[in-house]
C-alpha positions in Angstrom: 0.0 0.0 0.0 1.0 3.6 -0.5 0.5 5.4 2.8 0.5 9.1 3.6 1.7 10.1 7.1 1.0 13.6 8.2 3.3 14.9 11.0 6.0 12.6 9.9 8.8 13.9 12.1 6.9 13.3 15.3 7.9 10.7 17.9 5.1 8.4 17.1 5.3 9.0 13.4 8.9 7.9 13.1 8.1 4.6 14.8 5.0 4.3 12.7 7.0 4.8 9.5 9.4 2.1 10.5 6.5 -0.3 11.2 4.8 0.5 7.8 8.1 0.0 5.9 8.7 -3.2 7.7 5.3 -4.4 6.5 6.2 -3.7 2.9 4.3 -0.5 2.4 5.6 2.7 0.8 5.3 5.9 2.8 4.8 9.5 1.7 6.0 11.4 4.8 4.4 14.9 5.1 6.3 17.4 7.3 6.9 21.1 7.6 10.6 20.2 7.5 10.9 17.3 5.1 14.7 17.2 5.5 14.1 15.9 9.1 12.1 12.9 8.0 13.7 9.6 8.9 15.9 8.3 6.0 14.6 4.8 5.0 14.2 3.1 1.6 10.6 3.4 0.6 10.0 6.7 2.4 9.3 9.8 0.2 9.5 13.1 2.3 7.3 15.9 1.1 6.7 19.4 2.4 3.4 19.7 4.1 2.0 22.6 6.2 -1.4 22.1 7.8 -2.0 25.8 7.4 -2.2 25.3 3.6 -5.5 25.2 1.9 -7.5 22.1 1.2 -6.6 21.9 -2.5 -2.9 21.8 -1.7 -3.3 19.1 0.9 -5.5 17.0 -1.4 -2.8 17.2 -4.1 -0.2 15.8 -1.6 -2.3 12.8 -0.6 -3.8 11.9 -4.0 -3.0 8.4 -5.0 -2.6 7.1 -1.4 -4.4 4.0 -0.1 -4.5 5.3 3.4 -3.8 8.5 5.4 -2.6 8.9 8.9 -2.9 12.0 11.0 -0.2 11.9 13.6 0.7 15.6 13.7 0.7 17.6 16.9 1.7 21.1 17.9 2.5 20.2 21.6 0.1 22.9 22.7 1.6 25.7 20.5 -1.0 25.7 17.6 -4.0 23.7 18.9 -6.7 25.3 16.7 -4.9 25.3 13.4 -3.0 22.0 13.7 -4.6 19.6 16.2 -8.2 20.6 15.5 -8.7 22.3 12.1 -5.5 20.8 10.6 -6.9 17.3 11.2 -10.3 18.3 9.8 -8.7 19.8 6.6 -6.7 16.6 6.1 -10.0 14.6 6.4 -11.6 16.9 3.9 -8.5 16.5 1.6 -8.7 12.7 1.9 -12.3 12.8 0.7 -11.5 15.3 -2.1 -8.7 12.9 -3.2 -10.9 9.8 -3.0 -8.8 8.2 -0.2 -11.2 6.5 2.0 -9.0 4.9 4.8 -8.1 7.4 7.5 -6.4 6.7 10.8 -6.3 9.4 13.5 -4.0 9.5 16.5 -6.0 11.1 19.3 -5.9 11.3 23.1 -7.4 9.0 25.6 -11.1 9.9 26.4 -11.0 12.9 24.0 -14.6 12.1 23.1 -15.7 11.8 26.8 -15.4 15.3 28.4 -17.0 14.0 31.6 -13.7 12.2 32.3 -11.5 15.2 31.9 -11.5 16.0 35.6 -9.0 13.2 36.1 -5.8 15.0 37.3 -3.8 13.6 34.4 -6.3 14.8 31.8 -6.9 18.2 33.5 -3.3 19.1 32.6 -4.1 18.7 28.9 -7.6 20.1 28.8 -7.1 22.4 25.8 -5.4 19.6 23.8 -8.3 17.2 24.5 -10.8 19.9 23.4 -9.0 20.2 20.1 -9.1 16.4 19.8 -12.7 16.3 20.8 -13.7 18.3 17.7 -11.3 16.5 15.4 -12.6 13.1 16.5 -16.2 14.1 16.2 -15.8 15.6 12.8 -14.2 12.4 11.6 -17.0 10.3 13.0 -20.0 12.4 12.1 -19.1 14.8 9.3 -17.2 12.4 7.0 -17.8 9.2 5.2 -14.3 8.0 5.6 -13.4 4.5 6.7 -11.8 5.7 9.9 -10.0 4.3 13.0 -9.3 6.6 15.9 -6.5 5.5 18.3 -6.8 7.2 21.7 -3.7 6.6 23.7 -2.8 7.8 27.2 0.4 9.6 28.0 3.3 8.7 25.7 6.5 7.2 27.1 9.8 7.0 25.4 11.2 3.5 25.0 13.7 1.6 22.9 11.1 -1.0 22.1 7.6 -1.9 23.0 6.3 -5.0 24.7 3.9 -5.7 21.9 1.1 -6.0 24.5 -1.6 -3.6 25.3 -4.9 -3.1 27.0 -8.0 -1.8 25.3 -11.3 -0.5 26.7 -9.3 1.1 29.5 -11.2 2.9 32.3 -8.5 5.4 33.2 -5.5 7.0 31.6 -2.4 4.9 31.7 1.1 5.0 30.1 1.6 4.0 26.5 5.1 3.3 25.2 5.6 4.9 21.8 6.6 1.7 20.0 3.3 0.1 21.2 1.2 3.0 19.9 3.0 3.0 16.6 2.5 -0.8 16.2 -1.2 -0.5 16.9 -1.5 2.3 14.3 0.3 0.2 11.7 -1.6 -2.9 12.4 -5.1 -1.5 12.0 -4.7 -1.4 8.2 -4.7 -5.2 8.4 -7.8 -5.4 10.6 -11.0 -4.3 8.7 -12.9 -4.8 12.0 -11.2 -1.6 13.3 -13.0 0.6 10.8 -15.5 2.8 12.5 -14.0 2.1 15.9 -12.3 4.1 18.6 -9.4 2.2 20.2 -8.8 3.4 23.8 -5.5 1.9 24.8 -2.7 1.6 27.2 0.3 -0.8 27.7 -1.1 -4.0 29.0 -0.9 -7.8 28.9 -2.7 -8.7 25.6 -0.8 -9.2 22.4 -1.7 -6.4 20.0 -3.1 -8.6 17.2 -5.2 -10.4 19.8 -6.5 -7.1 21.2 -7.4 -5.8 17.7 -9.1 -9.1 16.8 -11.3 -8.7 19.8 -12.8 -5.4 18.7 
């Protein structure tokens, strides 16, 4: 498959790209600074700015089989990147006739009643941005979407390959585990139309995805 990854220089995106290449996919890696994209055979870096208009974004992803939104402003540009940037990429995917869309989101972003949790209260504005992006994808598009809502991200050399889903509270997520989940959903049609609320856990990733 030809896969477009938006936000390709991010921590999760770099691991995701490695996973996708390992599965034999080719990757078009969209980033504001394409020179910083990881250098791997099968990866094509392209300049992408989520402040660009819809037509420009659609031209970048045209011909892709799937699109990932993994971009994030780390709180510096929540409206134009994390919220409206995600929405524009969804609109661009529809304009380019790319139906498969995978969105990296935040745990319980669609459940504001849970945001009083001390861990989530710290990222309230981020979750508000993700709330609108997630809901737009679910209710304002016809895309074959999967939303991966992870808890706080943890740096690690490698992941355990084991996760928990349907979590009841925010828990740590090693970045390699999140990246592997993102990559694997392309092979699991049952993840279409689903929100995957995850943390590190004890269930092998493929088994967890099969259970959805």
